[in-house]
PASEBA-1860 file (N, C-alpha, C; in nm, 3 decimals):
! residues 262
1> MPLPPERL> -9.715/-6.820/-2.142/-9.575/-6.817/-2.187/-9.555/-6.700/-2.283 ~ -9.455/-6.614/-2.261/-9.434/-6.500/-2.351/-9.394/-6.547/-2.490 ~ -9.434/-6.470/-2.590/-9.397/-6.501/-2.727/-9.249/-6.472/-2.748 ~ -9.182/-6.547/-2.836/-9.041/-6.517/-2.864/-9.028/-6.380/-2.929 ~ -8.915/-6.314/-2.913/-8.897/-6.180/-2.973/-8.906/-6.188/-3.125 ~ -8.965/-6.084/-3.184/-8.976/-6.078/-3.329/-8.853/-6.010/-3.387 ~ -8.823/-6.045/-3.512/-8.712/-5.984/-3.582/-8.758/-5.942/-3.721 ~ -8.677/-5.865/-3.787/-8.707/-5.819/-3.922/-8.708/-5.939/-4.017
9> TAVILDWA> -8.822/-5.964/-4.080/-8.836/-6.082/-4.166/-8.810/-6.054/-4.313 ~ -8.835/-5.930/-4.357/-8.820/-5.898/-4.499/-8.809/-5.748/-4.517 ~ -8.749/-5.708/-4.627/-8.745/-5.568/-4.668/-8.798/-5.561/-4.811 ~ -8.895/-5.473/-4.833/-8.955/-5.456/-4.965/-8.904/-5.326/-5.024 ~ -8.834/-5.337/-5.135/-8.765/-5.224/-5.196/-8.840/-5.172/-5.317 ~ -8.838/-5.042/-5.333/-8.880/-4.978/-5.456/-8.773/-5.004/-5.562 ~ -8.803/-4.971/-5.687/-8.707/-4.987/-5.794/-8.646/-4.853/-5.836 ~ -8.712/-4.778/-5.928/-8.651/-4.657/-5.984/-8.618/-4.555/-5.874
17> GTTVDHGC> -8.490/-4.519/-5.866/-8.445/-4.422/-5.767/-8.399/-4.483/-5.637 ~ -8.440/-4.609/-5.611/-8.400/-4.678/-5.489/-8.291/-4.779/-5.517 ~ -8.316/-4.868/-5.613/-8.218/-4.972/-5.646/-8.159/-4.957/-5.786 ~ -8.233/-4.892/-5.877/-8.184/-4.868/-6.013/-8.222/-4.724/-6.053 ~ -8.161/-4.676/-6.162/-8.197/-4.547/-6.222/-8.186/-4.432/-6.122 ~ -8.065/-4.404/-6.080/-8.040/-4.294/-5.986/-8.097/-4.164/-6.045 ~ -8.192/-4.104/-5.973/-8.257/-3.982/-6.019/-8.390/-4.003/-6.088 ~ -8.429/-4.129/-6.111/-8.560/-4.161/-6.174/-8.577/-4.093/-6.310
25> FAPVAALR> -8.488/-4.122/-6.401/-8.491/-4.053/-6.530/-8.581/-4.120/-6.635 ~ -8.596/-4.251/-6.630/-8.670/-4.319/-6.736/-8.814/-4.269/-6.748 ~ -8.891/-4.261/-6.640/-9.030/-4.215/-6.654/-9.040/-4.070/-6.702 ~ -8.949/-3.985/-6.654/-8.953/-3.844/-6.693/-8.924/-3.829/-6.842 ~ -8.823/-3.901/-6.891/-8.790/-3.895/-7.033/-8.907/-3.942/-7.118 ~ -8.976/-4.046/-7.073/-9.089/-4.099/-7.149/-9.207/-4.001/-7.149 ~ -9.237/-3.943/-7.035/-9.345/-3.845/-7.028/-9.317/-3.725/-7.118 ~ -9.194/-3.680/-7.115/-9.157/-3.566/-7.200/-9.175/-3.602/-7.348
33> AVLEPRGL> -9.132/-3.722/-7.387/-9.141/-3.763/-7.527/-9.285/-3.768/-7.576 ~ -9.378/-3.807/-7.488/-9.518/-3.820/-7.527/-9.592/-3.687/-7.519 ~ -9.569/-3.610/-7.413/-9.650/-3.492/-7.387/-9.596/-3.363/-7.449 ~ -9.465/-3.350/-7.456/-9.407/-3.224/-7.502/-9.448/-3.189/-7.646 ~ -9.447/-3.284/-7.741/-9.487/-3.247/-7.877/-9.632/-3.201/-7.888 ~ -9.713/-3.235/-7.788/-9.854/-3.198/-7.789/-9.883/-3.075/-7.705 ~ -9.779/-3.011/-7.654/-9.798/-2.893/-7.572/-9.857/-2.923/-7.436 ~ -9.841/-3.047/-7.388/-9.902/-3.087/-7.261/-9.799/-3.111/-7.151
41> YAGDGEAR> -9.673/-3.079/-7.178/-9.568/-3.102/-7.078/-9.536/-2.970/-7.009 ~ -9.551/-2.970/-6.876/-9.531/-2.846/-6.800/-9.396/-2.842/-6.731 ~ -9.306/-2.934/-6.764/-9.174/-2.933/-6.704/-9.149/-3.052/-6.615 ~ -9.021/-3.080/-6.591/-8.984/-3.197/-6.512/-9.041/-3.191/-6.370 ~ -9.051/-3.071/-6.313/-9.101/-3.060/-6.177/-9.241/-3.116/-6.162 ~ -9.330/-3.079/-6.254/-9.466/-3.132/-6.247/-9.469/-3.280/-6.281 ~ -9.388/-3.321/-6.377/-9.387/-3.462/-6.415/-9.344/-3.551/-6.299 ~ -9.257/-3.498/-6.213/-9.209/-3.578/-6.100/-9.305/-3.581/-5.982
49> TGMGLPKR> -9.407/-3.498/-5.983/-9.498/-3.488/-5.869/-9.566/-3.621/-5.837 ~ -9.607/-3.692/-5.939/-9.678/-3.818/-5.916/-9.592/-3.941/-5.925 ~ -9.461/-3.926/-5.920/-9.371/-4.040/-5.933/-9.397/-4.141/-5.822 ~ -9.388/-4.268/-5.858/-9.416/-4.375/-5.763/-9.553/-4.433/-5.779 ~ -9.645/-4.357/-5.839/-9.780/-4.407/-5.864/-9.778/-4.499/-5.985 ~ -9.881/-4.584/-6.002/-9.893/-4.659/-6.128/-9.888/-4.561/-6.245 ~ -9.825/-4.602/-6.353/-9.799/-4.509/-6.462/-9.927/-4.454/-6.526 ~ -10.032/-4.531/-6.534/-10.158/-4.480/-6.588/-10.216/-4.374/-6.495
57> THLRALLG> -10.209/-4.398/-6.364/-10.257/-4.300/-6.266/-10.176/-4.171/-6.274 ~ -10.045/-4.186/-6.290/-9.956/-4.070/-6.302/-9.992/-3.987/-6.424 ~ -10.012/-4.053/-6.538/-10.046/-3.981/-6.660/-10.183/-3.916/-6.647 ~ -10.278/-3.983/-6.585/-10.411/-3.924/-6.567/-10.402/-3.794/-6.489 ~ -10.321/-3.793/-6.383/-10.308/-3.672/-6.302/-10.247/-3.558/-6.383 ~ -10.145/-3.588/-6.463/-10.081/-3.484/-6.543/-10.176/-3.429/-6.649 ~ -10.251/-3.517/-6.713/-10.346/-3.473/-6.815/-10.460/-3.394/-6.751 ~ -10.505/-3.439/-6.635/-10.612/-3.367/-6.566/-10.573/-3.225/-6.531
65> ARGAEDRL> -10.447/-3.208/-6.490/-10.399/-3.074/-6.457/-10.394/-2.983/-6.579 ~ -10.388/-3.040/-6.697/-10.384/-2.964/-6.822/-10.520/-2.962/-6.891 ~ -10.624/-3.013/-6.824/-10.758/-3.017/-6.883/-10.769/-3.112/-7.000 ~ -10.687/-3.218/-6.999/-10.685/-3.310/-7.113/-10.701/-3.455/-7.070 ~ -10.771/-3.480/-6.960/-10.786/-3.616/-6.911/-10.858/-3.705/-7.011 ~ -10.940/-3.646/-7.099/-11.012/-3.726/-7.199/-10.916/-3.789/-7.301 ~ -10.788/-3.753/-7.297/-10.690/-3.810/-7.390/-10.611/-3.926/-7.328 ~ -10.652/-3.967/-7.209/-10.578/-4.072/-7.138/-10.569/-4.200/-7.220
73> DELYPELE> -10.682/-4.249/-7.271/-10.680/-4.375/-7.345/-10.599/-4.364/-7.474 ~ -10.595/-4.246/-7.531/-10.516/-4.224/-7.652/-10.366/-4.225/-7.623 ~ -10.326/-4.162/-7.512/-10.184/-4.138/-7.488/-10.117/-4.245/-7.402 ~ -10.195/-4.317/-7.321/-10.129/-4.415/-7.234/-10.053/-4.523/-7.311 ~ -10.108/-4.581/-7.419/-10.027/-4.680/-7.493/-9.896/-4.621/-7.544 ~ -9.898/-4.493/-7.583/-9.774/-4.429/-7.627/-9.676/-4.414/-7.511 ~ -9.730/-4.382/-7.392/-9.642/-4.370/-7.276/-9.579/-4.504/-7.242 ~ -9.658/-4.610/-7.246/-9.603/-4.743/-7.220/-9.488/-4.774/-7.314
81> AAILSQLD> -9.510/-4.748/-7.442/-9.405/-4.775/-7.541/-9.282/-4.689/-7.515 ~ -9.303/-4.563/-7.478/-9.191/-4.472/-7.452/-9.112/-4.517/-7.329 ~ -9.183/-4.560/-7.225/-9.114/-4.609/-7.106/-9.033/-4.733/-7.139 ~ -9.093/-4.827/-7.212/-9.023/-4.950/-7.249/-8.895/-4.919/-7.326 ~ -8.898/-4.814/-7.407/-8.780/-4.779/-7.486/-8.670/-4.718/-7.400 ~ -8.705/-4.668/-7.281/-8.609/-4.601/-7.194/-8.549/-4.693/-7.087 ~ -8.616/-4.801/-7.055/-8.583/-4.874/-6.933/-8.444/-4.935/-6.932 ~ -8.406/-5.000/-7.040/-8.278/-5.071/-7.037/-8.160/-4.975/-7.020
89> SHATLIEG> -8.173/-4.856/-7.076/-8.063/-4.759/-7.065/-8.066/-4.682/-6.933 ~ -8.170/-4.705/-6.851/-8.180/-4.640/-6.721/-8.199/-4.744/-6.610 ~ -8.127/-4.854/-6.620/-8.145/-4.961/-6.521/-8.015/-4.995/-6.448 ~ -7.921/-4.904/-6.448/-7.796/-4.927/-6.375/-7.824/-4.932/-6.225 ~ -7.768/-5.031/-6.158/-7.786/-5.042/-6.014/-7.728/-4.922/-5.941 ~ -7.798/-4.880/-5.839/-7.749/-4.772/-5.753/-7.648/-4.830/-5.655 ~ -7.540/-4.757/-5.635/-7.433/-4.805/-5.547/-7.486/-4.835/-5.408 ~ -7.452/-4.951/-5.358/-7.496/-4.994/-5.226/-7.608/-5.095/-5.230
97> TLALCDWI> -7.672/-5.115/-5.345/-7.785/-5.208/-5.354/-7.744/-5.351/-5.321 ~ -7.639/-5.399/-5.383/-7.598/-5.538/-5.360/-7.549/-5.559/-5.217 ~ -7.479/-5.461/-5.163/-7.434/-5.472/-5.024/-7.553/-5.477/-4.928 ~ -7.656/-5.398/-4.957/-7.776/-5.401/-4.874/-7.842/-5.538/-4.879 ~ -7.852/-5.595/-4.999/-7.914/-5.727/-5.013/-7.835/-5.832/-4.935 ~ -7.703/-5.823/-4.943/-7.619/-5.916/-4.868/-7.645/-5.903/-4.718 ~ -7.659/-5.778/-4.672/-7.683/-5.753/-4.529/-7.816/-5.815/-4.487 ~ -7.921/-5.793/-4.567/-8.054/-5.846/-4.534/-8.051/-5.998/-4.529
105> RSRGGRIG> -7.994/-6.058/-4.632/-7.996/-6.205/-4.641/-7.905/-6.269/-4.537 ~ -7.798/-6.201/-4.498/-7.707/-6.257/-4.397/-7.777/-6.272/-4.262 ~ -7.886/-6.199/-4.244/-7.962/-6.204/-4.120/-8.091/-6.284/-4.135 ~ -8.101/-6.358/-4.244/-8.218/-6.444/-4.265/-8.338/-6.374/-4.322 ~ -8.323/-6.248/-4.362/-8.436/-6.174/-4.419/-8.456/-6.203/-4.566 ~ -8.574/-6.171/-4.615/-8.607/-6.188/-4.755/-8.624/-6.051/-4.820 ~ -8.616/-6.048/-4.952/-8.619/-5.922/-5.025/-8.734/-5.924/-5.125 ~ -8.827/-5.831/-5.106/-8.937/-5.815/-5.200/-8.925/-5.682/-5.272
113> STTGYTRR> -9.020/-5.653/-5.360/-9.016/-5.525/-5.430/-9.154/-5.486/-5.481 ~ -9.177/-5.355/-5.485/-9.297/-5.299/-5.546/-9.253/-5.187/-5.639 ~ -9.344/-5.141/-5.724/-9.308/-5.047/-5.828/-9.432/-4.979/-5.884 ~ -9.409/-4.872/-5.959/-9.516/-4.811/-6.038/-9.519/-4.866/-6.179 ~ -9.420/-4.947/-6.216/-9.412/-5.006/-6.349/-9.505/-5.127/-6.362 ~ -9.548/-5.154/-6.483/-9.628/-5.274/-6.510/-9.537/-5.396/-6.516 ~ -9.599/-5.515/-6.520/-9.520/-5.638/-6.531/-9.435/-5.638/-6.658 ~ -9.491/-5.593/-6.768/-9.415/-5.592/-6.893/-9.291/-5.501/-6.880
121> MMEVVSAS> -9.309/-5.387/-6.816/-9.195/-5.298/-6.795/-9.092/-5.362/-6.702 ~ -9.141/-5.427/-6.597/-9.050/-5.486/-6.500/-8.973/-5.604/-6.557 ~ -9.025/-5.668/-6.659/-8.948/-5.776/-6.722/-8.817/-5.720/-6.778 ~ -8.823/-5.598/-6.834/-8.702/-5.535/-6.887/-8.608/-5.496/-6.773 ~ -8.663/-5.428/-6.672/-8.580/-5.380/-6.561/-8.521/-5.497/-6.482 ~ -8.603/-5.598/-6.455/-8.555/-5.713/-6.377/-8.444/-5.786/-6.450 ~ -8.458/-5.801/-6.581/-8.354/-5.870/-6.658/-8.222/-5.794/-6.652 ~ -8.228/-5.662/-6.666/-8.107/-5.582/-6.658/-8.046/-5.587/-6.519
129> AARQGYVP> -8.131/-5.578/-6.415/-8.081/-5.585/-6.278/-8.017/-5.720/-6.249 ~ -8.077/-5.827/-6.301/-8.022/-5.960/-6.278/-7.884/-5.975/-6.339 ~ -7.863/-5.914/-6.454/-7.731/-5.920/-6.517/-7.626/-5.850/-6.431 ~ -7.672/-5.758/-6.345/-7.581/-5.686/-6.256/-7.574/-5.749/-6.117 ~ -7.647/-5.860/-6.098/-7.640/-5.933/-5.973/-7.754/-5.909/-5.875 ~ -7.853/-5.829/-5.914/-7.964/-5.798/-5.822/-8.088/-5.878/-5.862 ~ -8.126/-5.972/-5.776/-8.245/-6.055/-5.800/-8.324/-6.064/-5.670 ~ -8.424/-5.978/-5.651/-8.507/-5.989/-5.529/-8.586/-6.118/-5.530
137> DAVVTPDE> -8.634/-6.157/-5.412/-8.710/-6.281/-5.400/-8.852/-6.268/-5.452 ~ -8.902/-6.148/-5.464/-9.037/-6.125/-5.517/-9.042/-5.991/-5.587 ~ -9.114/-5.987/-5.698/-9.138/-5.864/-5.773/-9.288/-5.855/-5.798 ~ -9.352/-5.752/-5.746/-9.497/-5.736/-5.762/-9.524/-5.602/-5.830 ~ -9.615/-5.604/-5.927/-9.647/-5.484/-6.004/-9.794/-5.445/-5.984 ~ -9.828/-5.319/-6.009/-9.965/-5.273/-5.980/-10.073/-5.339/-6.065 ~ -10.037/-5.390/-6.184/-10.137/-5.457/-6.267/-10.168/-5.599/-6.220 ~ -10.104/-5.643/-6.111/-10.130/-5.777/-6.055/-10.215/-5.774/-5.929
145> VPAGRPAP> -10.254/-5.655/-5.884/-10.329/-5.639/-5.760/-10.446/-5.543/-5.783 ~ -10.540/-5.533/-5.687/-10.656/-5.446/-5.708/-10.622/-5.299/-5.730 ~ -10.515/-5.250/-5.669/-10.475/-5.110/-5.685/-10.329/-5.097/-5.649 ~ -10.260/-5.005/-5.718/-10.120/-4.977/-5.686/-10.108/-4.877/-5.573 ~ -9.988/-4.822/-5.559/-9.964/-4.724/-5.453/-10.062/-4.607/-5.462 ~ -10.100/-4.551/-5.348/-10.053/-4.580/-5.213/-10.127/-4.693/-5.142 ~ -10.211/-4.767/-5.214/-10.280/-4.881/-5.154/-10.178/-4.987/-5.112 ~ -10.213/-5.073/-5.016/-10.116/-5.168/-4.960/-10.106/-5.301/-5.032
153> FMIYRNAL> -10.182/-5.320/-5.141/-10.198/-5.455/-5.196/-10.070/-5.517/-5.251 ~ -9.980/-5.437/-5.308/-9.854/-5.495/-5.355/-9.771/-5.549/-5.239 ~ -9.778/-5.482/-5.126/-9.706/-5.531/-5.008/-9.771/-5.659/-4.956 ~ -9.904/-5.663/-4.956/-9.971/-5.785/-4.914/-9.929/-5.904/-5.001 ~ -9.925/-5.882/-5.132/-9.886/-5.991/-5.222/-9.739/-6.030/-5.201 ~ -9.654/-5.933/-5.176/-9.516/-5.965/-5.142/-9.509/-6.056/-5.019 ~ -9.586/-6.021/-4.917/-9.583/-6.100/-4.793/-9.625/-6.244/-4.820 ~ -9.725/-6.262/-4.906/-9.768/-6.398/-4.941/-9.658/-6.472/-5.017
161> LLGVSPLW> -9.599/-6.406/-5.115/-9.496/-6.471/-5.195/-9.371/-6.502/-5.113 ~ -9.340/-6.415/-5.019/-9.221/-6.433/-4.936/-9.248/-6.523/-4.815 ~ -9.376/-6.540/-4.781/-9.411/-6.621/-4.665/-9.372/-6.558/-4.534 ~ -9.393/-6.424/-4.523/-9.354/-6.354/-4.401/-9.476/-6.291/-4.334 ~ -9.472/-6.284/-4.202/-9.575/-6.219/-4.122/-9.521/-6.206/-3.980 ~ -9.584/-6.118/-3.898/-9.681/-6.016/-3.934/-9.614/-5.902/-4.010 ~ -9.696/-5.813/-4.064/-9.642/-5.710/-4.151/-9.558/-5.606/-4.077 ~ -9.573/-5.595/-3.947/-9.489/-5.498/-3.877/-9.345/-5.551/-3.863
169> TVGKMGVT> -9.319/-5.676/-3.904/-9.181/-5.726/-3.907/-9.118/-5.706/-4.045 ~ -9.186/-5.631/-4.132/-9.139/-5.604/-4.267/-9.102/-5.456/-4.277 ~ -8.996/-5.425/-4.348/-8.959/-5.287/-4.376/-8.990/-5.253/-4.521 ~ -9.042/-5.133/-4.545/-9.069/-5.086/-4.682/-8.979/-4.965/-4.708 ~ -8.911/-4.968/-4.823/-8.813/-4.865/-4.853/-8.839/-4.806/-4.991 ~ -8.837/-4.672/-5.001/-8.859/-4.609/-5.131/-8.828/-4.462/-5.129 ~ -8.845/-4.398/-5.246/-8.798/-4.260/-5.264/-8.909/-4.157/-5.279 ~ -9.035/-4.200/-5.282/-9.145/-4.106/-5.302/-9.243/-4.111/-5.185
177> PADIEEGA> -9.323/-4.005/-5.167/-9.430/-4.012/-5.068/-9.522/-4.131/-5.090 ~ -9.548/-4.167/-5.217/-9.634/-4.283/-5.244/-9.575/-4.411/-5.188 ~ -9.442/-4.425/-5.192/-9.377/-4.541/-5.132/-9.403/-4.547/-4.982 ~ -9.386/-4.433/-4.917/-9.404/-4.428/-4.772/-9.549/-4.454/-4.735 ~ -9.641/-4.394/-4.808/-9.784/-4.414/-4.781/-9.824/-4.560/-4.803 ~ -9.764/-4.623/-4.902/-9.789/-4.765/-4.928/-9.751/-4.849/-4.807 ~ -9.630/-4.824/-4.754/-9.586/-4.900/-4.639/-9.671/-4.873/-4.515 ~ -9.703/-4.745/-4.494/-9.784/-4.710/-4.377/-9.922/-4.775/-4.384
185> SAGTGTVG> -9.982/-4.777/-4.503/-10.116/-4.834/-4.514/-10.114/-4.985/-4.496 ~ -9.999/-5.048/-4.521/-9.987/-5.193/-4.500/-9.946/-5.228/-4.358 ~ -9.897/-5.130/-4.282/-9.854/-5.155/-4.146/-9.709/-5.195/-4.131 ~ -9.627/-5.162/-4.230/-9.484/-5.192/-4.221/-9.407/-5.072/-4.166 ~ -9.284/-5.095/-4.126/-9.193/-4.985/-4.100/-9.155/-4.923/-4.234 ~ -9.124/-4.795/-4.236/-9.094/-4.727/-4.362/-8.963/-4.651/-4.354 ~ -8.886/-4.663/-4.462/-8.758/-4.593/-4.474/-8.758/-4.515/-4.604 ~ -8.745/-4.385/-4.596/-8.736/-4.302/-4.715/-8.591/-4.285/-4.756
193> VALSGNAL> -8.567/-4.291/-4.887/-8.433/-4.272/-4.942/-8.433/-4.140/-5.017 ~ -8.354/-4.043/-4.970/-8.374/-3.904/-5.010/-8.297/-3.859/-5.134 ~ -8.171/-3.898/-5.149/-8.086/-3.832/-5.247/-8.077/-3.901/-5.382 ~ -8.109/-4.030/-5.389/-8.095/-4.102/-5.516/-8.223/-4.104/-5.597 ~ -8.329/-4.045/-5.543/-8.458/-4.062/-5.606/-8.513/-3.942/-5.679 ~ -8.643/-3.937/-5.678/-8.717/-3.841/-5.758/-8.709/-3.699/-5.702 ~ -8.694/-3.685/-5.571/-8.699/-3.551/-5.511/-8.585/-3.463/-5.563 ~ -8.465/-3.520/-5.577/-8.355/-3.444/-5.637/-8.356/-3.459/-5.788
201> GLTPAQID> -8.379/-3.581/-5.836/-8.382/-3.604/-5.980/-8.250/-3.578/-6.048 ~ -8.140/-3.618/-5.982/-8.005/-3.591/-6.034/-7.919/-3.716/-6.030 ~ -7.822/-3.721/-6.120/-7.722/-3.827/-6.114/-7.624/-3.797/-6.001 ~ -7.543/-3.895/-5.958/-7.442/-3.865/-5.856/-7.347/-3.753/-5.899 ~ -7.309/-3.752/-6.025/-7.218/-3.647/-6.073/-7.284/-3.510/-6.066 ~ -7.412/-3.504/-6.100/-7.484/-3.377/-6.094/-7.498/-3.328/-5.950 ~ -7.519/-3.419/-5.857/-7.527/-3.381/-5.716/-7.393/-3.325/-5.670 ~ -7.286/-3.394/-5.706/-7.152/-3.349/-5.664/-7.117/-3.213/-5.723
209> ALPSFERV> -7.173/-3.181/-5.840/-7.141/-3.055/-5.907/-7.217/-2.936/-5.850 ~ -7.318/-2.961/-5.768/-7.394/-2.851/-5.710/-7.307/-2.771/-5.613 ~ -7.327/-2.640/-5.606/-7.264/-2.564/-5.497/-7.305/-2.622/-5.363 ~ -7.219/-2.619/-5.266/-7.245/-2.687/-5.139/-7.374/-2.640/-5.073 ~ -7.401/-2.509/-5.076/-7.523/-2.459/-5.012/-7.647/-2.510/-5.084 ~ -7.640/-2.523/-5.218/-7.754/-2.571/-5.294/-7.774/-2.720/-5.272 ~ -7.666/-2.795/-5.261/-7.676/-2.938/-5.233/-7.741/-2.960/-5.097 ~ -7.701/-2.883/-4.998/-7.760/-2.895/-4.865/-7.907/-2.858/-4.867
217> RRAELARA> -7.941/-2.750/-4.937/-8.080/-2.704/-4.943/-8.169/-2.810/-5.007 ~ -8.127/-2.863/-5.119/-8.208/-2.962/-5.189/-8.220/-3.092/-5.109 ~ -8.110/-3.131/-5.044/-8.114/-3.252/-4.963/-8.213/-3.237/-4.847 ~ -8.214/-3.121/-4.785/-8.307/-3.098/-4.674/-8.451/-3.103/-4.720 ~ -8.479/-3.047/-4.837/-8.614/-3.052/-4.892/-8.655/-3.195/-4.923 ~ -8.563/-3.273/-4.980/-8.593/-3.412/-5.012/-8.623/-3.493/-4.887 ~ -8.542/-3.474/-4.784/-8.566/-3.546/-4.659/-8.699/-3.504/-4.596 ~ -8.727/-3.373/-4.600/-8.851/-3.323/-4.540/-8.974/-3.381/-4.608
225> SLLEAGAD> -8.969/-3.396/-4.741/-9.086/-3.447/-4.813/-9.118/-3.591/-4.770 ~ -9.017/-3.669/-4.742/-9.039/-3.808/-4.700/-9.084/-3.815/-4.554 ~ -9.028/-3.729/-4.470/-9.074/-3.724/-4.331/-9.219/-3.678/-4.322 ~ -9.254/-3.580/-4.406/-9.393/-3.531/-4.407/-9.489/-3.640/-4.454 ~ -9.441/-3.730/-4.539/-9.525/-3.841/-4.584/-9.541/-3.948/-4.478 ~ -9.462/-3.938/-4.369/-9.476/-4.031/-4.257/-9.365/-4.132/-4.243 ~ -9.252/-4.114/-4.312/-9.142/-4.210/-4.302/-9.093/-4.222/-4.158 ~ -9.069/-4.346/-4.114/-9.014/-4.368/-3.980/-8.868/-4.327/-3.974
233> FVVDSVAD> -8.798/-4.349/-4.085/-8.657/-4.311/-4.096/-8.634/-4.254/-4.236 ~ -8.537/-4.166/-4.250/-8.495/-4.118/-4.380/-8.343/-4.127/-4.388 ~ -8.295/-4.186/-4.497/-8.151/-4.197/-4.522/-8.121/-4.133/-4.656 ~ -7.993/-4.113/-4.684/-7.956/-4.050/-4.810/-7.957/-4.149/-4.926 ~ -7.915/-4.274/-4.901/-7.908/-4.373/-5.008/-7.921/-4.513/-4.951 ~ -7.932/-4.613/-5.039/-7.942/-4.751/-4.992/-7.817/-4.792/-4.915 ~ -7.705/-4.728/-4.943/-7.583/-4.761/-4.870/-7.595/-4.733/-4.721 ~ -7.686/-4.642/-4.684/-7.706/-4.606/-4.544/-7.813/-4.690/-4.475
241> CPAVLGQI> -7.878/-4.778/-4.549/-7.995/-4.847/-4.495/-7.967/-4.953/-4.389 ~ -7.857/-5.029/-4.398/-7.837/-5.129/-4.293/-7.843/-5.072/-4.151 ~ -7.794/-4.951/-4.132/-7.796/-4.894/-3.997/-7.937/-4.877/-3.944 ~ -8.029/-4.822/-4.026/-8.164/-4.801/-3.976/-8.242/-4.932/-3.973 ~ -8.217/-5.022/-4.067/-8.282/-5.153/-4.060/-8.237/-5.228/-3.936 ~ -8.111/-5.210/-3.900/-8.064/-5.269/-3.775/-8.138/-5.215/-3.655 ~ -8.169/-5.084/-3.657/-8.247/-5.026/-3.548/-8.388/-5.085/-3.543 ~ -8.449/-5.102/-3.661/-8.582/-5.164/-3.665/-8.576/-5.305/-3.608
249> DERLGSGA> -8.473/-5.380/-3.647/-8.457/-5.517/-3.600/-8.441/-5.521/-3.448 ~ -8.360/-5.429/-3.395/-8.339/-5.424/-3.250/-8.468/-5.390/-3.176 ~ -8.545/-5.298/-3.232/-8.671/-5.259/-3.167/-8.770/-5.373/-3.167 ~ -8.775/-5.446/-3.279/-8.862/-5.563/-3.283/-8.819/-5.664/-3.178 ~ -8.688/-5.683/-3.164/-8.638/-5.779/-3.065/-8.669/-5.740/-2.922 ~ -8.686/-5.608/-2.901/-8.718/-5.561/-2.766/-8.868/-5.547/-2.742 ~ -8.948/-5.584/-2.843/-9.094/-5.580/-2.827/-9.162/-5.460/-2.888 ~ -9.085/-5.365/-2.941/-9.146/-5.248/-3.006/-9.178/-5.282/-3.150
257> RPGARG> -9.257/-5.195/-3.211/-9.293/-5.211/-3.352/-9.236/-5.095/-3.431 ~ -9.210/-5.116/-3.562/-9.164/-5.005/-3.645/-9.260/-4.888/-3.636 ~ -9.205/-4.768/-3.641/-9.288/-4.647/-3.630/-9.284/-4.587/-3.492 ~ -9.243/-4.668/-3.393/-9.234/-4.616/-3.255/-9.097/-4.556/-3.237 ~ -9.088/-4.425/-3.236/-8.960/-4.355/-3.222/-8.926/-4.337/-3.075 ~ -8.793/-4.318/-3.053/-8.750/-4.287/-2.919/-8.712/-4.410/-2.839
END
């Protein structure tokens, strides 16, 4: 007897740049506050390179590039404190987040989340998001699993908490290559979000203020970085996600798995 058709069971969302903090400003501001006074900050571009990774891993990479990795244990507690001081003021929901959640839940799907933030940091972000109406069904942080992104363990824990399987019926959505690699390593479909995240690092107003040719150029680079990381689909913002998630759902219903294009 043939198995019944599979459908999309859950979507696992990133936080900074995907659902909150358009442009991923909180981590950058914190890194600058800790590293710049010590002459260890090489600019926002380098600081954004490791975005999406666990924050200790991100700081280690930045210090290593400056020949100062031996200062990791000294500076990481300061970075944690600096991030905590930034989170509440950078936790505004990105437009389209609540509509996306409504779309997912209207079809019986569940909503999980992964992040580079620790549980303590996520307590601040989650509380602020909840006040704005965003409450995912699961929140998993890298300090709760053997390794954070790009390892798949946060997605595995989401699947357990959400009670969903197999993993190819799950979609993973985020704004960094680490997000995409996380989903790919877990075997989920992956959707990159290009314009609200780290690749542009701009507010909506700043994007609108760009000259049209520069806006197009930067958008193309942002999309390319996510496709190069292996994203199955790339959209500009969460507001565009129902369309591609619908395609994933249709493909599952026809017997295909996420990642199979054409």
